[in-house]
KEKOL-640017 format. One record per residue: residue in three letters; x, y, z of N, C-alpha, C in turn. Coordinates in steps of 0.001 Angstrom, whole numbers, padded with zeros to 6 digits, always signed. Example, Ala and Ser with C-alpha at 12.3 -4.5 7.8 and 13.67 -1.06 7.14 Angstrom:
// residues 2
Ala+013190-005690+007800+012300-004500+007800+013200-003300+007800;Ser+012850-002250+007080+013670-001060+007140+012900+000030+007870;
// end
This chain:
// residues 355
Met+183576-081500+108769+184509-082105+108028+184146-082188+106270;Phe+182636-083017+106578+181839-082866+105126+181866-081714+104632;Val+180913-080201+105485+180032-079502+105220+181360-078036+104813;Ile+183370-078464+105342+183637-077992+105439+184589-078292+103833;Leu+184617-079735+103294+185078-079708+101653+184230-079141+100900;Leu+182662-079088+101449+181599-078540+100264+181604-077002+100162;Val+181946-076284+101011+182533-075008+101365+183560-074397+099970;Gly+184385-075336+100343+185835-075404+099996+185630-075707+098588;Leu+184505-076621+098336+184130-076819+096442+183751-075863+096144;Ser+182991-075640+096632+182171-074074+095826+182466-073103+095719;Val+183455-072799+096719+184931-071562+096118+185821-071759+095590;Leu+186288-073154+094908+187223-073485+093999+186027-073279+093028;Leu+185232-073755+092177+184751-073887+091417+184101-072529+091365;Thr+183729-071647+092127+183950-069993+091392+184558-069106+091132;Ile+185675-069991+092040+186588-069327+091253+187595-069518+090266;Ala+187076-071261+089617+187395-071420+088182+186735-071172+087256;Glu+185553-070374+087439+184364-070406+086952+185107-068461+086745;Lys+185146-067941+087477+186063-066757+087125+187565-066713+086490;Val+187910-067384+086616+189004-067726+085669+189570-068004+084761;Leu+188904-069088+084231+188784-070442+083310+188093-069830+082445;Ile+186884-069239+082589+185608-069239+081799+185297-067676+081552;Asn+185598-067313+080172+185430-066183+079592+184526-065766+078745;Tyr+183570-065279+079642+182267-065352+078481+182140-063559+077329;Gly+183104-063269+077845+183524-062005+076513+182579-060716+077019;Ile+182597-060267+076381+181281-058760+076433+179650-059776+076048;Cys+179201-059397+076431+177712-059715+076584+176351-058588+076231;Gln+175512-058409+075581+174396-057163+075413+173107-057633+076380;Ile+172813-056642+077245+171889-056731+077892+170921-055478+077287;Asp+169630-056034+076092+168196-055371+075593+167235-055252+076811;Ile+167680-053844+077102+166120-053435+078267+165028-052553+077502;Asn+163739-053179+077908+162981-052703+077109+162901-052710+075686;Ala+162931-053724+074957+162852-053281+073378+163736-052000+072674;Gly+165211-052133+073740+166118-051306+072781+166072-049578+073639;Glu+165236-049616+074697+165047-048089+075557+166699-048505+075757;Arg+167325-049549+076323+168988-049242+077216+169292-050109+076803;Val+170489-050231+075912+171388-051510+075182+172718-051357+076242;Leu+172761-052488+077330+174020-052251+077589+175577-052741+077084;Glu+176295-052774+077007+177633-053917+076341+178003-054321+078012;Val+177949-054948+078387+178795-055562+079440+180171-056972+079830;Glu+180503-056945+080528+181551-058069+080620+180431-059275+081082;Gly+180639-060684+081043+179904-061824+080677+180143-062275+082665;Gly+179677-063131+082943+180204-064063+084320+179512-062996+085750;Gln+179212-062483+085719+178184-062132+087158+176864-062258+087395;Thr+176532-061885+088176+174836-062290+087841+174225-060823+087170;Leu+173005-061529+086944+172343-060335+085928+172204-059052+087324;Leu+171472-059225+088594+171311-058485+089327+172958-057511+089940;Ser+173440-057970+089970+175269-057090+089732+175443-056429+089096;Thr+175452-057271+087864+175638-056014+086395+174879-055340+085775;Leu+173513-055507+086582+172639-053966+086630+172926-052898+087484;Ile+173451-053108+088919+173703-052401+089925+175023-051545+089241;Asp+176078-052674+088697+177182-051568+088248+176504-051102+087120;Gln+175775-051234+086448+175155-049793+085524+174368-049004+085950;Glu+174211-048902+087248+173672-047870+087672+171809-048190+087676;Ile+171567-049467+087788+169970-049635+087675+170255-050852+088766;Tyr+169177-050111+089997+168892-050821+091005+167839-051387+091287;Ile+167389-052756+091032+166652-053678+091174+166723-053822+092886;Pro+165218-053644+093362+165107-053999+094607+165483-055927+095076;Ser+166857-055779+095839+167092-057166+096343+167185-056806+098176;Ala+166510-057086+099002+166384-057012+100239+167574-057954+101096;Cys+168279-059223+100276+168962-060194+101000+170509-060371+100651;Gly+170995-059045+099885+172165-059254+099668+172061-059948+097972;Gly+171143-060405+097639+171296-060990+096315+171571-062836+096576;Gln+171257-063111+098242+171420-064741+098045+170266-065388+097603;Gly+169712-065010+097067+168536-065417+096681+167685-065870+098014;Thr+166925-065298+098564+166554-065592+100158+164964-065102+100531;Cys+164935-063655+099692+164268-062489+099471+163189-062290+098479;Gly+163420-062880+097435+162846-062762+096029+162350-061526+096026;Tyr+162765-060790+096079+162709-059006+096137+163266-058812+094492;Cys+163890-059526+094014+164433-058385+092520+164145-059514+091405;Lys+162748-059632+091543+161985-060270+090204+161860-059069+088686;Met+162363-059595+088210+162433-059262+086550+161733-060385+085365;Thr+161567-059434+084634+161580-060806+083699+162841-060691+082319;Val+162644-061933+081800+164034-061941+081342+163637-062909+079738;Leu+163405-062306+078742+162303-062697+077748+163401-063830+076880;Ser+164849-063715+076505+165501-064640+076205+167097-064399+076993;Gly+167807-065508+076566+168936-065611+077428+169423-066110+078934;Gly+168533-066252+079554+169084-066504+080504+168891-067266+081430;Gly+169343-068417+080239+168916-069721+080882+167871-070321+081227;Pro+167934-071485+081710+166630-071575+082921+166476-071803+083993;Val+165005-072152+084443+164732-071426+085980+165177-072520+086620;Leu+165989-071580+087409+166483-072490+088727+166188-072948+089888;Pro+166548-074140+090734+165505-074875+091742+165137-073497+092528;Thr+166944-073035+093175+166273-071663+094159+165244-070443+093662;Glu+164828-070954+092521+164057-069794+091862+162639-069703+092447;Lys+162275-071133+091792+160658-071580+091635+159980-071069+093117;Pro+161061-071230+094399+159348-071046+095724+159093-070041+095762;Phe+160259-068622+094689+159117-067168+094750+158313-066278+093510;Leu+158180-068039+092715+157753-067682+091623+156608-068677+091479;Thr+155417-067846+090777+153990-068391+090581+154522-069492+088951;Arg+153596-070335+089181+153675-071181+087412+153806-070134+086295;Gln+152348-069232+086525+152073-068077+085910+153306-067087+085529;Glu+153972-066526+086721+155301-065263+086207+156313-066570+085804;Ile+156269-068070+085704+157804-068893+085276+157666-068489+083100;Arg+156244-068917+083315+155866-069113+082079+155658-067269+081221;Ser+155622-066226+082071+155956-064987+081530+157626-064420+080823;Gly+157928-065555+081839+159387-065032+081398+159875-064503+083009;Met+159332-064285+084506+159738-063968+085367+160889-064222+086062;Arg+162026-064242+086314+163028-064374+087396+163836-063696+088448;Leu+164597-064279+089740+165166-063545+090297+166740-063074+089505;Ala+166710-061545+089249+167945-061547+088667+169442-061566+089659;Cys+168947-061935+090493+170144-062560+091124+170942-064097+090914;Gln+169710-064611+090924+169766-066055+089611+170153-066526+089379;Val+170343-065415+087809+170482-065218+086034+171974-064776+086052;Lys+172632-065797+085702+174024-065211+084869+173794-064699+083602;Val+175133-063970+083447+174868-063402+082490+175933-063516+081720;Arg+176143-064836+080229+176654-065602+079962+176758-065781+078857;Glu+175870-064894+077840+175341-064705+076591+174211-063255+076355;Asn+174427-062783+075193+173198-062061+075440+172035-062057+075706;Ile+170998-061091+076683+169823-060951+077011+168563-059813+076750;Thr+168101-060456+076718+166874-059527+075922+165579-059712+077953;Ala+165613-058268+077997+164822-058292+079502+164046-057186+079716;Lys+162517-056989+080691+161971-055972+080616+161957-055385+081868;Ile+162401-054699+082196+161835-053665+083564+161238-052820+083634;Pro+160723-052944+084835+159184-051582+085329+160227-050091+084692;Glu+159253-049164+084167+160321-047723+083614+160332-047474+085341;Glu+159952-047037+086150+159964-046605+087687+161119-046747+088401;Leu+161863-048209+088216+162624-049503+088250+164345-048229+087818;Leu+163624-047952+086388+164838-047548+085861+165245-045813+086027;Asn+163934-045390+086719+164743-043573+087738+165273-044532+089362;Val+165436-045282+089458+165732-045406+091009+166940-044791+090722;Lys+167550-043658+091808+169291-043275+092205+169657-044164+093362;Met+171075-043787+093419+171293-043705+094452+171514-042477+095019;Phe+171281-043246+097004+172006-041610+097408+172969-041234+098688;Ser+173386-040455+098410+174243-040030+099481+173737-039110+100794;Ala+173490-039536+101953+172964-038658+103165+173503-038779+104071;Glu+173169-037898+105312+174141-037501+106618+172480-038027+107415;Val+173138-038561+108737+171974-038537+109890+172321-037115+110504;Ala+170513-036659+110218+170568-035632+110752+169910-035123+112488;Ser+169111-036373+112451+168461-036841+113816+168438-037855+114079;Ser+168718-039180+115526+167921-040519+115990+166984-040200+116754;Lys+166053-040394+117558+164995-040317+118307+164390-041773+118507;Thr+164633-041934+119765+163993-043342+120691+162429-042963+120545;Leu+161940-044255+120068+160214-044371+119855+160135-045436+120869;Thr+160326-046400+121711+160184-047498+121656+161260-048273+122448;Tyr+161809-048986+122911+162349-049753+123268+163379-050717+122257;Asp+162038-051216+121313+162825-051192+120703+162398-050672+119292;Met+162370-049507+118611+162345-048433+117902+162404-047348+117646;Lys+162979-047110+116736+164306-045405+116205+163465-044964+115267;Glu+163441-043075+115565+163166-042846+114084+164286-042388+113685;Ile+165001-042363+112244+165996-041664+112461+166057-041192+110828;Arg+166287-039450+110504+166210-038646+109813+167454-038596+109008;Phe+167555-038556+107409+168584-038849+106827+168511-036984+106302;Lys+169083-036118+106040+169193-035450+105709+169987-035565+103699;Leu+169363-035305+102775+170302-036018+101541+171393-035157+100952;Ile+172006-035425+100478+173633-034707+100260+173477-034700+098712;Glu+173548-035838+098422+173427-036359+096736+172732-036785+096127;Pro+172011-037212+095355+170824-036122+094468+170614-035176+096313;Asp+169980-033793+096011+169892-033232+097006+168056-033690+097412;Glu+167842-033978+096492+166316-034439+096578+165578-035496+096377;Ile+164502-035845+096639+163823-037222+096331+162125-036878+096104;Ser+162069-037794+095054+160727-038300+094397+160182-039232+095347;Gln+159226-039314+095749+158370-040379+096656+156872-040388+096511;Arg+156278-041753+096584+154819-042009+096713+154778-042569+098056;Pro+153831-041810+098541+153379-042526+099970+153246-044065+099840;Gly+154094-044248+100791+154124-045769+100802+155945-046468+100408;Gln+156261-045649+099537+157182-046079+099484+158707-046700+100441;Tyr+159369-047240+099905+160741-047491+100370+162454-047343+099925;Ala+163595-047349+100629+164256-047231+100771+165499-048634+100963;Gln+166045-048583+100095+167301-049453+100458+168273-049257+100971;Ile+169042-049637+102034+169708-049114+103218+171259-049525+102833;Gln+172217-049178+102255+173386-050171+102507+173923-050293+103848;Ala+174375-051153+104296+175146-051370+105605+176196-052202+105175;Pro+177410-052827+106139+178817-052887+106153+177918-054289+106699;Ser+178873-055475+106446+178226-056657+106832+180087-057342+106346;Pro+179874-058463+106893+181590-059560+107222+181477-060129+105770;Asp+180861-059786+104829+180750-060576+103596+180367-059182+102108;Gly+180592-057770+102673+180873-056711+101992+179731-055970+102286;Pro+179509-054877+101373+178416-053809+101527+177305-055008+101204;Ile+175581-054677+102164+174519-055040+101575+173447-054217+101901;Phe+172607-054580+100665+170916-053672+101541+169949-054228+101997;Arg+169597-053333+102705+168197-053383+103109+167210-052499+103317;Ala+165960-052835+103184+164503-052553+102913+163838-051952+104570;Tyr+163566-050573+104230+162754-049975+104787+162158-048864+104341;Ser+160853-048621+104944+159556-048105+104372+160030-046996+104989;Ile+159952-045665+103852+159429-044105+104162+158503-043438+105457;Ser+159188-043353+106506+157892-042565+107371+157499-041086+106888;Ser+158719-040976+106637+158811-038900+106216+157823-038876+104875;Pro+157168-037782+104804+155731-037860+103470+156493-036633+102598;Cys+155766-037224+101484+156727-037145+100250+156489-035302+099585;Tyr+155660-034629+100376+155943-033370+100578+157624-032610+101038;Glu+158636-033378+102359+159667-033232+102656+160486-033923+101487;Thr+161268-032933+100834+162046-033286+099157+162937-033569+099978;Asp+163646-033187+100625+164943-032671+101180+165487-034182+102123;Val+164607-034961+102715+165381-035770+103964+164350-037102+103349;Val+164570-037366+104414+163900-039616+104322+164509-039820+105891;Glu+163267-039840+105790+163095-040588+107680+162663-041979+107589;Leu+163014-043189+108666+162697-044560+108418+162466-044349+109771;Gly+161533-045643+110313+161466-046137+111729+161996-047415+111590;Val+162827-047549+112390+163586-049053+112182+163388-049584+113894;Arg+163316-050904+113247+162767-051320+114753+164261-052634+115374;Ile+164624-052951+116127+165659-053116+116129+165955-055196+116144;Ile+166422-055513+115695+166116-057169+115520+167290-057751+115704;Pro+167558-058195+116740+168293-058947+117237+169159-059614+116578;Gly+170717-059488+116139+171346-059627+115089+171143-059762+113775;Gly+169777-058484+113596+169919-057810+112135+171265-057279+111454;Ile+171589-057428+110415+172796-056746+110229+172507-054793+109720;Gly+171643-055198+109025+170768-053970+109320+170153-052977+110273;Ser+168998-053260+110891+169055-052629+112145+169685-052331+112880;Thr+170465-053339+113157+172105-052825+114145+173206-051992+113391;Tyr+172836-051643+112669+173904-050677+111857+172812-049831+111987;Leu+171787-049137+112234+170658-047883+111747+170916-047415+113306;His+170526-048841+114103+170786-047761+115716+171477-047196+116100;Lys+172991-047649+115485+174231-047326+115859+174533-045979+115385;Leu+173797-045282+114302+174092-044151+113908+174479-043024+114763;Gln+175122-042204+114524+174906-040783+115538+174886-039643+114528;Val+174587-038892+114786+174116-037456+113929+175566-037293+113271;Gly+174980-036708+112156+176544-037065+111334+177565-038043+110523;Asp+177194-038714+110819+177407-039954+110055+176646-040322+108406;Lys+177616-041137+107761+177337-040672+106450+176673-041905+105931;Val+175745-041324+105032+174728-043415+104838+174729-043295+103063;Thr+174979-044484+102392+174263-044693+101114+172790-045607+101107;Phe+172266-045145+099979+170961-046351+099724+170345-045657+098644;Thr+169679-046637+098274+168974-046443+096656+167459-046337+097043;Gly+166569-045730+095832+165034-045979+096329+164804-044573+095277;Pro+163521-044658+095327+162755-044847+096328+161907-046387+095382;Tyr+161345-047517+096066+160494-048462+095482+159480-048710+096168;Gly+158670-049546+095533+157496-050285+096253+156345-049573+095212;Glu+155005-050494+095344+153970-050591+094680+152766-049928+095068;Phe+152567-049169+096509+151615-049002+096781+151363-047616+096327;Arg+150045-047099+095907+149428-046133+095112+148659-045465+095855;Leu+148417-044496+096355+147391-043755+096782+146418-043278+096159;Asn+145097-043368+096440+144088-043326+095187+143360-041678+095629;Glu+143707-040971+094432+143518-039557+094676+141698-038952+094450;Glu+140783-039721+094926+139986-039548+094237+139072-039334+095734;Pro+139340-037833+096361+138632-037008+097493+137756-037932+097909;Asp+136733-038624+097072+135525-039574+098254+136100-040782+098733;Thr+137255-041454+098064+137728-042585+098495+138259-042467+100436;Glu+137518-043333+100675+138024-043397+102408+139634-044205+102099;Ile+140696-043998+103509+142025-044215+103052+141865-045416+104431;Ile+142128-046445+104618+142699-047183+105586+143485-047810+105801;Cys+144467-047717+106922+145898-047931+107116+145624-048627+108603;Val+146435-049683+108088+146651-050610+109589+147920-051091+109136;Gly+148590-050943+110507+150125-051116+110807+150129-051970+112255;Gly+151404-052634+112245+151912-052885+113870+153315-052574+113855;Gly+153632-052388+114785+155179-052510+114625+156064-051341+114251;Ala+157085-051792+112856+157665-051759+112136+156845-050345+111142;Gly+155654-051532+111218+154828-051138+110234+154234-049828+110013;Met+154795-049396+111014+153428-047771+111863+154086-046673+110329;Ser+155267-046893+109575+156163-046185+108944+155911-045557+107035;Pro+154878-046602+106355+154698-046271+106018+153086-045679+106191;Met+152802-045908+106828+151172-045405+107496+151482-043310+107823;Lys+153081-044195+108632+152566-041813+108909+153139-041214+107209;Asn+153336-042166+106221+153792-041396+105103+152681-040996+104707;Ile+151773-042273+104332+150721-041965+103267+149250-040679+104664;Ile+149663-041252+105761+149143-039732+106370+148724-038885+106390;Tyr+150309-038203+106496+150441-036723+106540+150797-036405+104800;Ser+150994-037161+104083+150889-036566+102598+149699-036519+102402;Leu+148240-037104+102704+147257-037614+102285+146638-035798+103067;Tyr+146999-035676+104096+146048-034198+104723+146893-033059+104039;Asp+148269-033030+104284+148866-032098+103021+148307-031851+102021;Gln+147302-032332+101593+146807-032039+099605+145521-032633+100261;Trp+144714-032728+100654+143132-033129+101409+142730-033146+102581;Pro+142664-031992+103010+142190-031361+104567+141441-032262+104783;Asp+140630-032654+104360+138557-033221+104416+138833-034405+104486;Arg+139710-035240+103746+139531-036787+103372+139117-036881+104572;Thr+138207-038518+104636+138053-039213+105420+139470-040639+105439;Cys+140046-040791+106634+141545-041880+107189+141076-042192+108279;Trp+141504-043602+108410+141930-044573+109553+142771-045105+109530;Leu+143110-044529+110654+144596-045764+111310+144258-046395+112321;Phe+144297-047900+112130+144551-048656+112932+145883-049523+113326;Phe+146628-049140+114857+147091-049226+115046+147109-050509+116279;Gly+148176-051731+116230+148209-053043+116852+149651-052871+117673;Cys+149472-052547+118428+150631-053211+119922+149927-054513+120897;Arg+151398-054975+121565+150870-056476+122456+150429-055342+123878;Thr+152188-054385+124174+151652-052984+125676+151447-052284+125531;Thr+151235-051103+126327+151931-049693+126549+153649-049737+126231;Lys+154217-050336+126288+155577-049912+125877+155460-050405+124837;Asp+154422-050780+123297+154706-050294+121987+154142-049200+121330;Ile+153279-048402+122407+152732-047184+121950+153440-046320+121159;Phe+153917-045873+120067+154369-044388+119971+153571-043444+118571;Tyr+154406-042510+118793+153158-041234+118101+151575-041492+117994;Leu+150972-041824+119392+149687-041560+119710+149572-039970+119735;Asp+150016-039336+120459+149409-038284+120662+149574-037271+119582;Glu+150560-037190+118968+150594-036686+117829+149699-036762+116863;Tyr+149207-038027+116477+147958-038831+115548+146808-038116+116463;Leu+146724-037870+117756+145680-037103+118230+145660-035676+117933;Glu+146418-034803+117704+146756-033761+117743+145987-033560+116163;Leu+146431-033888+115544+146931-033970+113652+144891-034293+113720;Ala+144093-035493+114425+142856-035552+114228+142635-034282+114589;Lys+142965-033407+115709+141884-032325+116208+142286-030921+114991;Lys+142907-031545+114322+142600-030548+112516+141896-030865+111984;His+141580-032314+111666+141200-033108+110426+140363-033903+111278;Pro+138937-033174+111432+137984-034581+112405+137799-035191+111654;Asn+138417-035559+110128+137585-036844+109269+139035-038278+109358;Phe+140124-037966+110232+140721-038609+110602+140233-039069+111988;His+140374-040326+111915+140071-041156+113202+141537-042494+113392;Val+141628-042347+114426+143172-043057+114983+142430-043853+116501;Ile+142750-045221+115813+142498-046216+116921+143727-047510+117046;Tyr+144305-047198+118480+145371-047994+118708+144177-048803+120028;Ala+145188-050645+119334+144334-051150+120614+145761-052464+120619;Leu+145277-052371+122501+146583-053993+122626+146001-055078+123167;Ser+146566-055749+121958+146490-057637+122218+147032-058271+123522;Asp+147892-057709+124524+148380-058494+125698+147331-057429+127176;Gln+147638-059063+127697+146678-058045+128960+147548-057114+130020;Leu+147024-056263+130309+147901-054853+131135+148698-055705+132266;Glu+149598-055334+132524+150841-055693+133748+149790-054928+134827;Pro+150294-055148+136083+149542-054407+136931+150017-052703+137036;Gly+149775-052161+137217+149646-050841+137437+149583-050290+135924;Glu+149628-050434+134957+149633-050150+134170+148189-049472+133290;Lys+148015-048784+132484+146974-047690+132345+146706-047746+131205;Trp+145237-048465+130409+145178-048395+128854+143303-048034+129089;Asp+142680-046791+128673+141860-046157+127953+140795-047378+126967;Gly+142014-046936+126075+142233-047473+124541+141085-048822+124415;Glu+141298-049457+122918+140591-050359+122910+141716-051488+123021;Thr+141247-052885+123110+142217-054274+123866+141599-054918+122907;Gly+142220-056116+122655+142251-057122+121114+142875-057261+119834;Phe+143455-058226+119075+143536-058376+118016+143126-056879+116938;Ile+143803-056214+116599+143796-055537+115993+142911-055429+114955;His+142507-056125+113911+141160-056839+112586+140103-056584+113823;Leu+140169-057061+114763+138749-057096+115491+137945-055611+115681;Ser+139416-054802+115796+138906-052825+115980+138701-052873+114919;Val+138808-053449+113133+138579-053019+112561+136791-053641+111839;Asp+137097-054453+112120+135424-054920+112074+134582-053705+113006;Lys+134807-053629+114489+133970-052996+114853+133450-051125+114145;His+134504-050726+113632+134514-049818+113470+133649-049104+112189;Leu+134411-049473+110649+134109-049701+109801+132832-050482+109087;Lys+131796-049677+108416+130625-050458+108587+131257-050767+106588;Pro+130104-051033+105880+129823-051941+105091+129665-050910+104013;Gly+130041-051079+102589+129792-050759+101445+130096-049522+101376;Val+130776-049323+101694+131655-047389+101876+133017-047785+100319;Lys+133063-046405+099943+134648-046498+098675+135752-046326+099630;Arg+136571-047772+099605+137786-047556+100343+138679-048122+099558;Gln+139870-047837+100603+141442-048319+099453+142125-048718+101249;Ala+143130-049339+101017+143959-049965+102224+144928-050271+102163;Phe+145938-049956+103313+147121-049961+103080+147713-050651+104658;Leu+148065-051988+104827+148356-052810+105818+149745-053406+105353;Cys+150241-052817+106664+152141-053358+107096+152186-054140+108410;Gly+152923-055491+108375+152567-055918+110146+153144-057456+109599;Pro+153032-058187+110490+152976-059563+111246+152194-060321+109641;Pro+152129-061300+109039+151750-061829+108486+150112-062334+108811;Pro+150670-062782+110121+148439-063082+110689+147456-062515+110710;Met+148376-060750+110696+147802-059653+111601+147021-060024+110003;Ile+147806-059100+108880+147674-058908+107752+146831-059660+107289;Asp+146653-060969+106912+145516-062501+106858+144364-062013+107392;Ala+144516-062099+108862+143317-061696+109365+142605-059867+109269;Val+142987-059243+108428+142557-057993+108078+142222-058026+107173;Met+142593-058444+106131+142231-058813+104724+140819-059347+104496;Gly+140772-060478+105732+139549-061052+105824+138165-060376+106219;Val+138755-059175+106841+137730-058528+107587+137322-057451+106242;Leu+138546-056959+105895+138215-055716+104448+137266-056581+103557;Glu+137812-058228+102682+137231-058108+101492+135407-058836+102139;Glu+135052-058647+103859+133370-058752+104299+133072-057801+104271;Lys+133887-056119+104528+133476-055007+104620+132867-054420+102896;Gly+133879-055191+101688+133331-054935+100330+134362-054787+099665;Leu+135401-054260+100129+136954-054113+099238+137756-055453+098197;Lys+137252-054808+097114+138301-055744+096262+139576-056092+096877;Ala+139960-056908+095819+141743-057303+095996+142482-056355+095999;Glu+142296-055658+094070+142941-054675+094069+142710-053271+094523;Asp+142271-053166+095170+142006-051852+096490+143186-052329+097683;Ile+143560-052881+097873+144129-053306+099063+145469-053501+099071;Phe+146464-052527+099414+148130-052915+099647+148435-052688+101049;Tyr+149643-054104+100716+149969-054505+101937+151308-055146+101926;Asp+152465-055520+102944+153352-055676+102568+153774-056623+104469;Lys+153741-057762+103957+154429-058773+105465+155528-058516+105248;Phe+155385-059038+106961+157742-058886+107154+157194-058914+108698;
// end
């Protein structure tokens, strides 16, 4: 009963604010006058910017639980809320960094938004194919409709709009198709029990229409041909690696690249044959898969075993000029980063995404 009263009170307060309080027209100045918006006050900054076709990333639907929607608010955003502090460092707070979903537009706001986010677009597309990779992974390809082309960097991601009981939400998925495929977007999606986004995507059929925004992400591939590229992933962390590898060898056929992919069992293996074929065409491409669990009776595996950071440590010599991209569970990322730092990589040469 107490919880019901609290929820009811929250709903009433929200309605009262919308009905009784009129903030009027507020101005949002972005990047020192680069874009100046005249908007109706009262919504969150995140919702307001989406209405103006400025798509700040948010994986939780604006609930303040993902921390993706960081942006700099120089004035007019009010004090930093307790709901924001877990996602912000002291330095970020001092610089004016905020969560856009927690800032209410109640007055004029001055803000800074990275230029590439101002170029993010909303796309409509249809399912071109849906392919089962493992018991919990699917490869889904979308044919773009409007706009009919996308410009993305290797390792970036899209935010798919999915239906939910509370209305449309967005969920982030790495783009697995290489950057030279400009008319399609491919995703590798792992089903999460009860997951709104993954359940929606796994149920899609060929011809179904979808909406997504993008591209997003800070991964930037080093374009110096003598820099080795290290890709380390696990599970759905394969998606950005596939994008990076195929984009890399399309432009630099002779570059050195290592792919380390960690699986629990043979049931988690996918794309291995495809990568081995690619390695035949590009001898400087090295493919290492490793199984962390013991083999079941009857299972056959002649590859490596153990956690994937052990394979990284085994195969990489120290003192080589490299750049690394890591994507997978936090314990895996932390272990691999420790190995790479021992091999001489600097923090700025390691890009990672923990999930």
